[in-house]
C-alpha positions in Angstrom: 0.0 0.0 0.0 1.4 3.3 -0.9 1.1 6.5 1.1 -1.7 7.7 -1.5 -3.9 4.8 -0.6 -3.4 5.1 3.2 -4.3 8.7 3.1 -7.2 7.8 1.3 -8.1 5.1 3.4 -7.9 7.6 6.8 -9.7 10.1 4.9 -13.0 8.1 4.1 -12.5 6.3 7.7 -12.8 10.1 9.1 -15.7 10.7 6.9 -17.8 7.9 8.0 -17.1 8.7 11.4 -18.4 12.1 11.3 -21.5 11.0 9.2 -22.3 8.4 12.3 -21.8 11.5 14.7 -24.0 13.6 13.1 -26.6 10.6 12.9 -26.3 10.2 16.4 -26.8 13.8 17.2 -29.7 14.1 14.8 -31.4 11.0 16.7 -31.0 12.8 20.1 -32.2 16.2 18.8 -35.4 14.3 17.7 -35.8 12.6 20.8 -35.5 15.7 22.9 -37.9 17.6 20.6 -40.5 14.5 20.6 -40.1 14.7 24.5 -40.6 18.6 24.6 -43.4 18.4 22.0 -46.2 19.0 24.8 -44.6 21.9 26.2 -43.9 23.4 22.8 -47.6 23.1 21.8 -48.8 24.5 25.2 -46.3 27.5 24.7 -47.9 28.0 21.2 -51.3 27.7 22.4 -50.9 30.5 25.0 -49.2 32.8 22.8 -52.2 32.0 20.4 -54.7 32.6 22.9 -52.9 35.9 23.8 -53.0 37.1 20.2 -56.4 36.3 19.9 -57.4 38.0 23.1 -55.5 41.2 21.9 -57.1 41.1 18.2 -60.7 40.5 19.8 -59.9 43.7 22.4 -58.8 46.0 19.4 -61.8 45.1 17.4 -64.0 45.8 20.5 -62.3 49.2 20.8 -62.8 50.1 17.1 -66.4 48.8 17.4 -67.1 51.3 20.6 -65.4 54.0 18.6 -68.1 53.5 15.8 -70.9 53.7 18.0 -70.2 57.0 19.5 
């Protein structure tokens, strides 16, 4: 085996190791996201409810202004 083949072998091995590491990290990220999904959904619902309340209040203020 000449030095070119050795370098190519080591490069391929390093790339395979990096891909495996990325795969593991993405699976961990998905698992963490999946376990916190109820918290994320609850937070989104609170924000949506707050926006709905603010919109309803502003429309109510506009309606009250039209009646006067």
